RODO-2510 file (C-alpha; in nm, 4 decimals, decimal comma):
residues 552
     n   res          X          Y          Z
     1     m    -2,1991     1,3941     4,6390
     2     k    -2,1264     1,0756     4,4463
     3     l    -2,4031     1,1601     4,2010
     4     l    -2,2627     1,5101     4,1451
     5     v    -1,9099     1,3768     4,0862
     6     s    -2,0446     1,1231     3,8383
     7     a    -2,2333     1,3875     3,6488
     8     f    -1,9204     1,6077     3,6380
     9     l    -1,7048     1,3226     3,5041
    10     l    -1,9569     1,2422     3,2326
    11     t    -1,9675     1,6044     3,1204
    12     s    -1,5918     1,6553     3,1273
    13     h    -1,5343     1,3565     2,9019
    14     g    -1,7622     1,4876     2,6314
    15     t    -2,0710     1,2819     2,7199
    16     t    -2,4018     1,4678     2,7283
    17     a    -2,4771     1,5734     3,0827
    18     q    -2,7910     1,4207     3,2313
    19     k    -3,0551     1,6126     3,4218
    20     a    -3,0410     1,5631     3,7952
    21     t    -3,3973     1,4441     3,7945
    22     s    -3,3234     1,1466     3,5666
    23     p    -2,9657     1,0211     3,6259
    24     k    -2,8508     0,7138     3,4355
    25     p    -2,6555     0,4371     3,6060
    26     m    -2,2780     0,4324     3,5602
    27     y    -2,2879     0,0685     3,4516
    28     r    -2,5307    -0,1158     3,2304
    29     p    -2,5060    -0,4702     3,0991
    30     a    -2,4030    -0,4915     2,7329
    31     d    -2,6960    -0,4639     2,4977
    32     p    -2,6263    -0,6703     2,1817
    33     a    -2,8852    -0,4717     1,9877
    34     a    -2,6971    -0,1491     2,0583
    35     k    -2,3503    -0,2710     1,9627
    36     t    -2,3247    -0,0313     1,6671
    37     a    -2,4102     0,2791     1,8696
    38     g    -2,0438     0,3571     1,9368
    39     r    -1,8671     0,1581     1,6674
    40     p    -1,9442     0,0100     1,3280
    41     k    -1,9899    -0,3636     1,2863
    42     l    -1,7013    -0,3823     1,0417
    43     v    -1,4229    -0,1568     0,9107
    44     v    -1,3123    -0,2315     0,5569
    45     g    -0,9922    -0,0706     0,4287
    46     v    -0,9012    -0,0994     0,0605
    47     v    -0,5584     0,0002    -0,0663
    48     v    -0,5534     0,0178    -0,4470
    49     d    -0,1906    -0,0482    -0,5321
    50     q    -0,0458     0,2332    -0,7519
    51     m    -0,3699     0,4308    -0,7742
    52     r    -0,2985     0,7938    -0,8607
    53     w    -0,5430     1,0478    -0,7136
    54     d    -0,6467     1,1659    -1,0580
    55     y    -0,7897     0,8198    -1,1439
    56     l    -1,0913     0,9172    -0,9300
    57     y    -1,1802     1,1718    -1,1959
    58     r    -0,9889     1,0772    -1,5109
    59     y    -1,2444     0,8129    -1,6153
    60     t    -1,5430     0,9491    -1,4231
    61     n    -1,7671     0,9823    -1,7302
    62     r    -1,7403     0,6046    -1,7748
    63     y    -1,7732     0,4973    -1,4130
    64     t    -2,0971     0,3394    -1,2961
    65     a    -2,3287     0,5044    -1,0419
    66     n    -2,2446     0,2584    -0,7634
    67     g    -1,8656     0,2364    -0,7708
    68     f    -1,6287     0,5333    -0,7445
    69     k    -1,9201     0,7740    -0,8001
    70     r    -2,1042     0,6278    -0,5041
    71     l    -1,7983     0,6939    -0,2870
    72     l    -1,7596     1,0525    -0,4065
    73     q    -2,1296     1,1333    -0,3814
    74     d    -2,2097     0,9658    -0,0474
    75     g    -1,8672     0,9620     0,1147
    76     f    -1,6038     1,2141     0,2253
    77     s    -1,3085     1,2717    -0,0040
    78     c    -0,9793     1,4094     0,1258
    79     e    -0,8750     1,5512    -0,2108
    80     n    -0,5231     1,6593    -0,1173
    81     t    -0,3868     1,3533     0,0621
    82     l    -0,0121     1,3193     0,0291
    83     i     0,2447     1,0633     0,1306
    84     n     0,4704     1,2319     0,3867
    85     y     0,7847     1,0234     0,3454
    86     t     1,0038     0,8829     0,0717
    87     p     1,0545     0,6300    -0,0880
    88     t     0,6969     0,5938    -0,2082
    89     i     0,7068     0,2174    -0,2353
    90     t     0,4443    -0,0547    -0,1771
    91     a     0,5535    -0,2045     0,1567
    92     c     0,6124     0,1414     0,3084
    93     g     0,2710     0,2605     0,1934
    94     h     0,0749    -0,0330     0,3236
    95     t     0,2512    -0,0110     0,6561
    96     c     0,2006     0,3636     0,6932
    97     v    -0,1707     0,3504     0,6065
    98     y    -0,2370     0,1040     0,8892
    99     t     0,0147     0,2281     1,1501
   100     g    -0,0034     0,6063     1,1115
   101     s     0,3746     0,5880     1,1246
   102     v     0,6666     0,6440     0,8882
   103     p     0,9598     0,4233     0,7780
   104     a     1,1992     0,6006     1,0135
   105     i     0,9906     0,4578     1,3003
   106     h     0,8115     0,1457     1,1803
   107     g     1,1197     0,0082     1,0044
   108     i     0,9648    -0,0990     0,6748
   109     i     1,1833     0,1229     0,4549
   110     g     1,1123    -0,0509     0,1250
   111     n     0,9939    -0,3730    -0,0277
   112     d     1,3415    -0,4850     0,0691
   113     w     1,6591    -0,3254     0,2005
   114     y     2,0231    -0,4177     0,2448
   115     n     2,0908    -0,6031     0,5677
   116     r     2,4512    -0,5490     0,6724
   117     d     2,4470    -0,8434     0,9138
   118     l     2,3229    -1,0859     0,6462
   119     g     2,5283    -0,9300     0,3663
   120     r     2,2299    -0,9313     0,1308
   121     n     1,8993    -0,7650     0,0568
   122     m     1,6255    -0,8574     0,3053
   123     y     1,2589    -0,8793     0,2049
   124     c     1,0150    -0,6775     0,4141
   125     a     0,8009    -0,9726     0,5256
   126     e     1,0509    -1,2591     0,5101
   127     d     1,0566    -1,4965     0,8080
   128     t     1,2555    -1,8194     0,7906
   129     s     1,1038    -1,9386     1,1198
   130     v     0,7601    -2,0013     0,9632
   131     n     0,6381    -2,2267     0,6816
   132     t     0,3849    -2,2079     0,4008
   133     v     0,0293    -2,3158     0,4611
   134     g    -0,1728    -2,3941     0,1505
   135     s     0,0996    -2,4943    -0,0966
   136     t     0,4351    -2,6643    -0,1092
   137     s     0,6269    -2,3573    -0,2239
   138     a     0,8283    -2,1180    -0,0090
   139     a     0,5889    -1,8295    -0,0818
   140     g     0,4416    -1,8572     0,2659
   141     k     0,7610    -1,8097     0,4655
   142     m     0,6365    -1,4667     0,5639
   143     s     0,5187    -1,2760     0,8717
   144     p     0,4893    -0,9177     1,0077
   145     r     0,7835    -0,9568     1,2487
   146     n     1,0056    -0,7065     1,0626
   147     m     0,7504    -0,4319     1,1337
   148     l     0,8503    -0,2540     1,4578
   149     v     0,5147    -0,0964     1,5587
   150     t     0,1515    -0,1914     1,6050
   151     t    -0,1271    -0,1404     1,3500
   152     i    -0,4798    -0,0122     1,3923
   153     g    -0,5907    -0,3751     1,3782
   154     d    -0,3593    -0,4617     1,6655
   155     e    -0,4992    -0,1723     1,8689
   156     l    -0,8550    -0,2818     1,7940
   157     r    -0,7730    -0,6301     1,9132
   158     l    -0,6139    -0,4898     2,2296
   159     a    -0,9117    -0,2598     2,2950
   160     t    -1,1573    -0,5516     2,2859
   161     n    -0,9353    -0,7990     2,4721
   162     f    -0,8772    -0,9725     2,1358
   163     r    -1,2468    -1,0375     2,0692
   164     s    -1,2397    -0,8266     1,7501
   165     k    -1,1304    -1,0205     1,4417
   166     v    -0,8786    -0,8785     1,1970
   167     v    -0,8056    -1,0301     0,8544
   168     g    -0,5811    -0,9200     0,5678
   169     v    -0,6272    -1,0232     0,2004
   170     a    -0,4137    -0,9353    -0,1025
   171     i    -0,2417    -1,0961    -0,3993
   172     k     0,0882    -0,9554    -0,2678
   173     d     0,2033    -1,1047     0,0621
   174     r     0,3173    -0,7668     0,1898
   175     g    -0,0233    -0,6176     0,0984
   176     a    -0,1971    -0,8639     0,3314
   177     i     0,0537    -0,9156     0,6113
   178     l     0,1671    -0,5655     0,6980
   179     p    -0,1839    -0,4047     0,7095
   180     a    -0,3269    -0,6905     0,9168
   181     g    -0,0639    -0,6442     1,1881
   182     h     0,1047    -0,8637     1,4461
   183     s    -0,2009    -1,0011     1,6284
   184     a    -0,4275    -1,0581     1,3255
   185     n    -0,6459    -1,3644     1,3135
   186     a    -0,5263    -1,4261     0,9582
   187     a    -0,3614    -1,2884     0,6500
   188     f    -0,3975    -1,4542     0,3104
   189     w    -0,2067    -1,3927    -0,0125
   190     y    -0,1741    -1,5494    -0,3560
   191     d     0,0878    -1,8024    -0,4652
   192     g     0,1350    -1,7453    -0,8377
   193     t     0,3325    -2,0657    -0,8766
   194     t     0,0426    -2,2898    -0,7662
   195     g    -0,2714    -2,0780    -0,8138
   196     n    -0,3564    -2,1112    -0,4463
   197     w    -0,4387    -1,8567    -0,1799
   198     i    -0,2029    -1,9313     0,1068
   199     t    -0,0906    -1,8159     0,4494
   200     s     0,1850    -1,9099     0,6937
   201     t     0,2275    -2,0953     1,0198
   202     y     0,2587    -1,7571     1,1860
   203     y    -0,1244    -1,7516     1,1712
   204     m    -0,2396    -2,1138     1,1465
   205     n    -0,1321    -2,4683     1,0669
   206     e    -0,4014    -2,5472     0,8120
   207     l    -0,6040    -2,3475     0,5625
   208     p    -0,9708    -2,3050     0,6620
   209     s    -1,2071    -2,5278     0,4656
   210     w    -1,3628    -2,2271     0,2918
   211     a    -1,0195    -2,1243     0,1596
   212     q    -0,9474    -2,4778     0,0461
   213     n    -1,2796    -2,4832    -0,1366
   214     f    -1,1985    -2,1521    -0,3068
   215     n    -0,8637    -2,2872    -0,4252
   216     a    -1,0244    -2,6031    -0,5550
   217     q    -1,2408    -2,3998    -0,7929
   218     q    -0,9319    -2,2868    -0,9935
   219     w    -1,0490    -1,9296    -1,0388
   220     p    -0,7360    -1,8107    -1,2271
   221     a    -0,8013    -2,0544    -1,5115
   222     r    -1,1668    -1,9531    -1,5193
   223     y    -1,0964    -1,5833    -1,5387
   224     l    -0,8407    -1,6182    -1,8169
   225     k    -1,0166    -1,8910    -2,0104
   226     e    -1,0956    -1,6169    -2,2626
   227     p    -0,8474    -1,3435    -2,3634
   228     w    -0,8497    -1,0141    -2,1775
   229     n    -1,0301    -0,7757    -2,4082
   230     t    -1,1607    -0,4239    -2,3493
   231     l    -1,5032    -0,3740    -2,1912
   232     y    -1,5972    -0,1324    -2,4690
   233     p    -1,4739    -0,0805    -2,8275
   234     v    -1,1053     0,0003    -2,8046
   235     t    -1,1523     0,3129    -3,0167
   236     s    -1,3702     0,4599    -2,7415
   237     y    -1,0845     0,4772    -2,4892
   238     q    -1,0252     0,8482    -2,5400
   239     q    -0,8307     0,9006    -2,2139
   240     s    -0,5492     0,6729    -2,3269
   241     t    -0,2732     0,6541    -2,5865
   242     t    -0,3065     0,4293    -2,8871
   243     d    -0,3197     0,0618    -2,8000
   244     e     0,0181    -0,0288    -2,9449
   245     e     0,3110     0,1700    -2,8084
   246     p     0,6833     0,0762    -2,8188
   247     y     0,7374     0,1880    -2,4584
   248     e     0,4789    -0,0508    -2,3149
   249     g     0,5827    -0,3880    -2,1784
   250     r     0,4781    -0,7134    -2,3391
   251     y     0,3418    -1,0239    -2,1750
   252     k     0,5681    -1,3249    -2,1897
   253     g     0,5527    -1,4840    -2,5331
   254     a     0,3568    -1,1956    -2,6889
   255     d     0,4752    -1,0182    -3,0027
   256     n     0,2790    -0,6965    -2,9366
   257     t     0,1214    -0,4918    -2,6579
   258     s    -0,2277    -0,4713    -2,8095
   259     f    -0,5652    -0,6116    -2,7071
   260     p    -0,6796    -0,8847    -2,6896
   261     h    -0,4269    -1,0368    -2,4476
   262     a    -0,4487    -1,4178    -2,4700
   263     l    -0,2872    -1,5277    -2,1427
   264     g    -0,4470    -1,8520    -2,0278
   265     g    -0,2833    -2,0771    -2,2824
   266     e     0,0562    -1,9127    -2,2607
   267     f     0,0688    -1,9500    -1,8833
   268     g    -0,0892    -2,2968    -1,8569
   269     n    -0,3450    -2,2505    -1,5828
   270     a    -0,2878    -1,8751    -1,5821
   271     f    -0,1562    -1,8902    -1,2254
   272     g     0,1013    -1,6174    -1,2587
   273     a    -0,0681    -1,4191    -1,5349
   274     i    -0,3846    -1,3283    -1,3449
   275     a    -0,1984    -1,0931    -1,1110
   276     s    -0,1145    -0,8741    -1,4114
   277     t    -0,4759    -0,8393    -1,5279
   278     p    -0,7818    -0,6685    -1,3787
   279     f    -0,9206    -1,0110    -1,2971
   280     g    -0,6679    -1,0382    -1,0182
   281     n    -0,8656    -0,7626    -0,8397
   282     t    -1,1917    -0,9432    -0,9095
   283     m    -1,0513    -1,2640    -0,7624
   284     t    -0,9195    -1,0799    -0,4569
   285     l    -1,2582    -0,9290    -0,3750
   286     e    -1,4260    -1,2658    -0,4217
   287     f    -1,1797    -1,4214    -0,1806
   288     a    -1,2391    -1,1326     0,0617
   289     k    -1,6122    -1,2100     0,0583
   290     k    -1,5341    -1,5697     0,1534
   291     a    -1,3168    -1,4394     0,4380
   292     v    -1,6035    -1,2218     0,5639
   293     e    -1,8241    -1,5304     0,5760
   294     g    -1,5576    -1,7714     0,6988
   295     y    -1,4694    -1,5505     0,9982
   296     n    -1,8241    -1,4117     1,0450
   297     l    -1,6808    -1,0618     1,0206
   298     g    -1,9279    -0,7954     1,1310
   299     q    -2,1560    -1,0507     1,2940
   300     g    -2,0209    -1,0542     1,6494
   301     s    -2,0467    -0,8250     1,9519
   302     e    -1,7331    -0,6271     1,8587
   303     t    -1,6122    -0,4335     1,5570
   304     d    -1,4083    -0,6433     1,3126
   305     f    -1,1552    -0,5233     1,0554
   306     l    -1,0934    -0,6390     0,6971
   307     a    -0,7824    -0,5029     0,5228
   308     i    -0,7792    -0,5578     0,1444
   309     s    -0,5084    -0,4632    -0,1048
   310     l    -0,5841    -0,4724    -0,4749
   311     s    -0,2477    -0,5535    -0,6248
   312     s    -0,3230    -0,6009    -0,9942
   313     t    -0,3461    -0,2287    -1,0650
   314     d     0,0235    -0,2089    -0,9757
   315     y     0,1275    -0,4951    -1,2023
   316     v    -0,0672    -0,3541    -1,4971
   317     g     0,0555    -0,0031    -1,4264
   318     h     0,4219    -0,1016    -1,4147
   319     q     0,3946    -0,2863    -1,7441
   320     f     0,1869    -0,0443    -1,9474
   321     g     0,1962     0,2914    -1,7666
   322     p    -0,0752     0,5337    -1,6497
   323     n    -0,1754     0,6488    -1,9997
   324     s    -0,2442     0,3059    -2,1458
   325     v    -0,5679     0,1506    -2,2616
   326     e    -0,4861    -0,1355    -2,0240
   327     i    -0,4937     0,0922    -1,7194
   328     e    -0,8135     0,2648    -1,8314
   329     d    -0,9817    -0,0715    -1,8800
   330     t    -0,8487    -0,1952    -1,5447
   331     y    -1,0108     0,0976    -1,3621
   332     l    -1,3380     0,0647    -1,5496
   333     r    -1,3494    -0,2980    -1,4423
   334     l    -1,2440    -0,2118    -1,0868
   335     d    -1,5318     0,0378    -1,0677
   336     k    -1,7731    -0,2432    -1,1466
   337     d    -1,6036    -0,4765    -0,8969
   338     l    -1,6326    -0,2126    -0,6211
   339     a    -2,0003    -0,1610    -0,7006
   340     a    -2,0628    -0,5345    -0,6615
   341     f    -1,8584    -0,5390    -0,3405
   342     f    -2,0632    -0,2521    -0,1935
   343     d    -2,3846    -0,4388    -0,2771
   344     y    -2,2433    -0,7430    -0,0975
   345     l    -2,1499    -0,5462     0,2126
   346     d    -2,4901    -0,3750     0,2166
   347     k    -2,6651    -0,7095     0,2230
   348     k    -2,4212    -0,9008     0,4433
   349     i    -2,3274    -0,6335     0,7011
   350     g    -2,6015    -0,3772     0,6490
   351     k    -2,5978    -0,0406     0,4762
   352     g    -2,4650     0,2201     0,7191
   353     q    -2,3307    -0,0496     0,9526
   354     y    -1,9755    -0,0606     0,8151
   355     t    -1,7064     0,2015     0,7730
   356     f    -1,5192     0,1885     0,4428
   357     f    -1,2143     0,3767     0,3211
   358     i    -1,0196     0,3544    -0,0004
   359     t    -0,6719     0,4878    -0,0613
   360     a    -0,3427     0,3924    -0,2299
   361     d     0,0054     0,2962    -0,1239
   362     h     0,1667     0,5254    -0,3852
   363     g     0,1087     0,6774    -0,7264
   364     v     0,3167     0,6284    -1,0396
   365     a     0,5361     0,8167    -1,2859
   366     h     0,4582     0,8537    -1,6524
   367     v     0,6478     0,6166    -1,8811
   368     p     0,9629     0,8029    -1,9932
   369     g     0,8903     0,7041    -2,3560
   370     f     0,5520     0,8700    -2,3291
   371     l     0,7099     1,1841    -2,1837
   372     k     0,9643     1,1991    -2,4653
   373     e     0,6906     1,1426    -2,7236
   374     n     0,5102     1,4467    -2,5880
   375     k     0,8159     1,6689    -2,5327
   376     l     0,7925     1,6462    -2,1544
   377     p     1,0976     1,6204    -1,9219
   378     g     1,2058     1,2814    -1,7922
   379     g     1,4116     0,9763    -1,8716
   380     v     1,5542     0,6444    -1,7509
   381     a     1,8451     0,6216    -1,5087
   382     n     2,0476     0,3054    -1,4632
   383     p     2,3240     0,3780    -1,2107
   384     s     2,5871     0,1049    -1,2286
   385     l     2,7322    -0,0140    -0,9001
   386     k     3,0150    -0,1755    -1,0909
   387     a     3,1062     0,1511    -1,2606
   388     l     3,1002     0,3400    -0,9309
   389     n     3,3089     0,0728    -0,7584
   390     d     3,5603     0,0660    -1,0441
   391     q     3,6015     0,4417    -1,0199
   392     i     3,6579     0,4272    -0,6427
   393     n     3,8998     0,1375    -0,6702
   394     s     4,0966     0,3171    -0,9417
   395     r     4,1245     0,6393    -0,7374
   396     f     4,1471     0,5101    -0,3793
   397     g     4,2531     0,1469    -0,4117
   398     v     3,9502     0,0105    -0,2236
   399     a     3,7342    -0,2563    -0,3923
   400     n     3,3585    -0,3009    -0,3642
   401     v     3,2942     0,0051    -0,1526
   402     v     2,9286     0,0423    -0,2643
   403     m     2,7573    -0,2752    -0,1493
   404     a     2,3990    -0,1938    -0,2552
   405     n     2,1751     0,0614    -0,4267
   406     t     1,8349     0,0121    -0,2701
   407     n     1,5419     0,2512    -0,2288
   408     y     1,7476     0,5356    -0,3833
   409     q     2,0161     0,4928    -0,1158
   410     l     2,3742     0,3701    -0,1472
   411     y     2,5151     0,1411     0,1228
   412     l     2,8888     0,1670     0,1843
   413     n     3,1351    -0,0929     0,3053
   414     h     3,2681     0,0901     0,6123
   415     d     3,4889    -0,1990     0,7199
   416     a     3,6672    -0,2120     0,3838
   417     i     3,7337     0,1628     0,3889
   418     e     3,8650     0,1482     0,7435
   419     k     4,0802    -0,1572     0,6728
   420     a     4,2401     0,0189     0,3742
   421     g     4,3162     0,3203     0,5928
   422     k     4,1306     0,5572     0,3608
   423     s     3,9225     0,8629     0,4424
   424     e     3,5527     0,7791     0,4219
   425     k     3,4709     1,1481     0,3797
   426     e     3,6935     1,1752     0,0750
   427     i     3,5322     0,8671    -0,0792
   428     v     3,1833     0,9926    -0,0068
   429     d     3,2599     1,3374    -0,1504
   430     f     3,4007     1,1681    -0,4656
   431     l     3,0917     0,9501    -0,5006
   432     i     2,8606     1,2476    -0,4682
   433     r     3,0525     1,4438    -0,7308
   434     e     3,0288     1,1522    -0,9726
   435     l     2,6578     1,1051    -0,9066
   436     l     2,5853     1,4740    -0,9661
   437     r     2,7410     1,4410    -1,3127
   438     l     2,4517     1,2175    -1,4165
   439     p     2,1630     1,3967    -1,5950
   440     a     1,9069     1,1981    -1,3962
   441     v     2,0372     1,3042    -1,0549
   442     a     1,9030     1,6212    -0,8924
   443     n     2,0898     1,5807    -0,5654
   444     a     2,2996     1,3402    -0,3631
   445     f     2,4210     1,3812    -0,0047
   446     p     2,5242     1,1818     0,3031
   447     l     2,2129     1,0849     0,5015
   448     r     2,3905     1,1599     0,8270
   449     e     2,4164     1,5196     0,7075
   450     l     2,0508     1,5458     0,6044
   451     m     1,9702     1,8312     0,8375
   452     l     2,2790     2,0250     0,7218
   453     t     2,1954     1,9852     0,3518
   454     t     2,0052     2,2644     0,1722
   455     l     1,6762     2,1075     0,0637
   456     p     1,3298     2,2486    -0,0050
   457     e     1,0203     2,1346     0,1782
   458     p     0,8530     1,8901     0,1657
   459     m     1,1573     1,6999     0,0292
   460     r     1,3573     1,7400     0,3503
   461     s     1,0826     1,6156     0,5853
   462     m     0,9899     1,3311     0,3510
   463     i     1,3470     1,2039     0,3312
   464     n     1,3815     1,2477     0,7053
   465     n     1,0638     1,0475     0,7670
   466     g     1,1904     0,7724     0,5374
   467     f     1,5367     0,7350     0,6882
   468     n     1,5777     0,4576     0,9421
   469     a     1,9175     0,4807     1,1100
   470     k     1,9631     0,1040     1,1498
   471     r     1,8218    -0,0163     0,8173
   472     g     1,8932     0,2779     0,5891
   473     g     2,1878     0,3517     0,3627
   474     d     2,4663     0,6102     0,3660
   475     i     2,4057     0,8305     0,0615
   476     q     2,0673     0,9564    -0,0550
   477     v     2,0139     0,9962    -0,4293
   478     v     1,7327     1,2226    -0,5545
   479     l     1,6342     1,1914    -0,9187
   480     n     1,5002     1,4775    -1,1266
   481     p     1,1250     1,4957    -1,1926
   482     g     1,0091     1,2468    -1,4556
   483     w     1,3187     1,0300    -1,4236
   484     i     1,2938     0,6706    -1,3047
   485     e     1,5245     0,3789    -1,2384
   486     g     1,4112     0,1206    -1,4902
   487     a     1,4170    -0,0038    -1,8447
   488     a     1,3046     0,1107    -2,1895
   489     t     0,9482    -0,0073    -2,1315
   490     g     0,7025     0,0434    -1,8471
   491     t     0,7385     0,2670    -1,5467
   492     t     0,7736     0,2735    -1,1666
   493     h     0,7427     0,4920    -0,8555
   494     g     0,9295     0,5771    -0,5408
   495     l     1,0137     0,9474    -0,5431
   496     w     0,8808     1,2446    -0,3452
   497     y     0,7125     1,4166    -0,6392
   498     p     0,3300     1,4566    -0,6508
   499     y     0,2777     1,1984    -0,9237
   500     d     0,4148     0,9381    -0,6806
   501     a     0,2902     1,0953    -0,3560
   502     h    -0,0632     1,2305    -0,4263
   503     i    -0,3080     0,9524    -0,3441
   504     p    -0,6858     0,9199    -0,3144
   505     l    -0,8526     0,8950     0,0255
   506     v    -1,2311     0,8539     0,0361
   507     w    -1,4337     0,7557     0,3407
   508     y    -1,7835     0,6063     0,3306
   509     g    -2,0462     0,4554     0,5549
   510     w    -2,0847     0,4463     0,9328
   511     g    -1,9693     0,7633     1,1051
   512     v    -1,8858     0,9455     0,7816
   513     k    -2,0452     1,2741     0,6812
   514     p    -2,0574     1,3260     0,3015
   515     g    -1,8365     1,6026     0,1657
   516     k    -1,4853     1,6835     0,0573
   517     s    -1,1865     1,8828     0,1666
   518     n    -0,8895     2,0241    -0,0167
   519     r    -0,6932     2,0763     0,3038
   520     t    -0,3626     1,8960     0,2935
   521     t    -0,3823     1,5649     0,4797
   522     g    -0,1241     1,2925     0,5129
   523     m    -0,1283     0,9205     0,4535
   524     t    -0,0377     0,8902     0,8218
   525     d    -0,3642     1,0652     0,9188
   526     i    -0,5763     0,7653     0,8204
   527     t    -0,5038     0,5530     1,1248
   528     p    -0,5474     0,8147     1,3972
   529     t    -0,8794     0,9102     1,2321
   530     l    -0,9895     0,5474     1,2536
   531     a    -0,8723     0,5311     1,6141
   532     a    -1,0792     0,8381     1,7010
   533     m    -1,3861     0,6954     1,5251
   534     l    -1,3509     0,3642     1,7061
   535     h    -1,2600     0,5237     2,0409
   536     i    -0,9407     0,3196     2,0739
   537     q    -0,5733     0,3925     2,1250
   538     m    -0,3716     0,4901     1,8191
   539     p    -0,0848     0,2555     1,7172
   540     s     0,2491     0,2685     1,8973
   541     g     0,4430     0,4559     1,6261
   542     n     0,1676     0,6958     1,5129
   543     v     0,2700     1,0407     1,3963
   544     g    -0,0502     1,1378     1,2133
   545     k    -0,3394     1,3625     1,3163
   546     v    -0,7147     1,3126     1,3141
   547     i    -0,9011     1,4323     1,0051
   548     e    -1,1772     1,6050     1,1963
   549     e    -1,3855     1,7184     0,8956
   550     i    -1,5007     1,3618     0,8292
   551     t    -1,7270     1,3315     1,1313
   552     r    -1,8198     1,6944     1,1997
***
């Protein structure tokens, strides 16, 4: 009877039923040689900051065989992966990729947001209770404590009784901290004021010796010892605009936007400048290799996790825009860096022994100047809080009603309105009328009335997923397509439109069947898919679904 019950249980849980003549024991001692039978040795997640989906194909004729082409040929590409919330901003994206959740639940509603209790904007990873490790600056006073849910790394640690190791690496602190999660062994980020890779006392009290040795080699100065020039003759960059454009941003001290960009001398040891060049990505991947070796990732009895964010693509993209020679050159160099990183993982971890995925935290809008140049709709919006407050004060006699404009939301001073004995509804209605007069604004409405406002899908669900009742604002502002909040040069992101929300997602390695799908998938589907592959619980705030095509 016991044997029959055991066989039934095995079959009902999806395990191949055994013949009655050769039953297998219910318990077997762990076999180190078979540790990869159910899980990979290592999971490596790479978030390319500001990578539009079309970059996978825009420069494909110049990519090498072993970088992006290797991923598309031997991996599985989810071609129609979309962000399912707004605002499409860095901290939100990194958090959603690794939690399977949305800002309404995980609480990271922007890179920063207005904190009513503090009376100021609050940074997503700020933590005054910890200190910097690795430099004397305040750049390390960071932790994941503002994130309200667990990550896939946290769940992996829980599933293995904390034997799995989880490490985050990025130039941006938020790109390392939020993906790594609450229980990570470590997260490391770059301090542009000192040229050091650092961490915080949330994780450790002293940098590991391998990290200290990396810092001692002064890689930023090495990388920018020579000017940044194009890999190939600049005239061969046919997917880009001309090299010198008035709507591109200039480096500090430069009198033009053209190659070559001489940055080392201008910035001393090039500490800050390297983040805004493709060599920031190269340095990040080199540091990630040292982390693999320093923590022996993929060498133990449990699956480990390495979360990498490549931040330099975002810095370059903001400054020059998606149609620039600088962006094309950055992705051609990233392609080579990825090829070298795959070769490293093949040798260090073993080909087919690691699961790799690459995605982005958001896309990016075209530079408004570029759109105008090509007769396309768009522009620059600069809503003035002072102007709005002056109008309200003149009409209602209440000063400083709008306290902040953050993440396309206005925060109102409810106490001031109540104290003045004025109708908040009348003030809100007036504000919305004034906002709708602006050519940049497509819509504006009270967030508390979101479900009563006429909105098309997916805009409604994306705004709903992005609204956190405790941390969010009072009035949602929606800009027209092609419009950005910014300046005369460069560009940004943050809206619900496809150029900001359509991101790449390619899987490769252990457990991945080559192929592609054009079925719509969400950024929040990445984590539950990983949880299914690893046979672990999904994170606490997960709303995504498993992408079943990958492993079929």
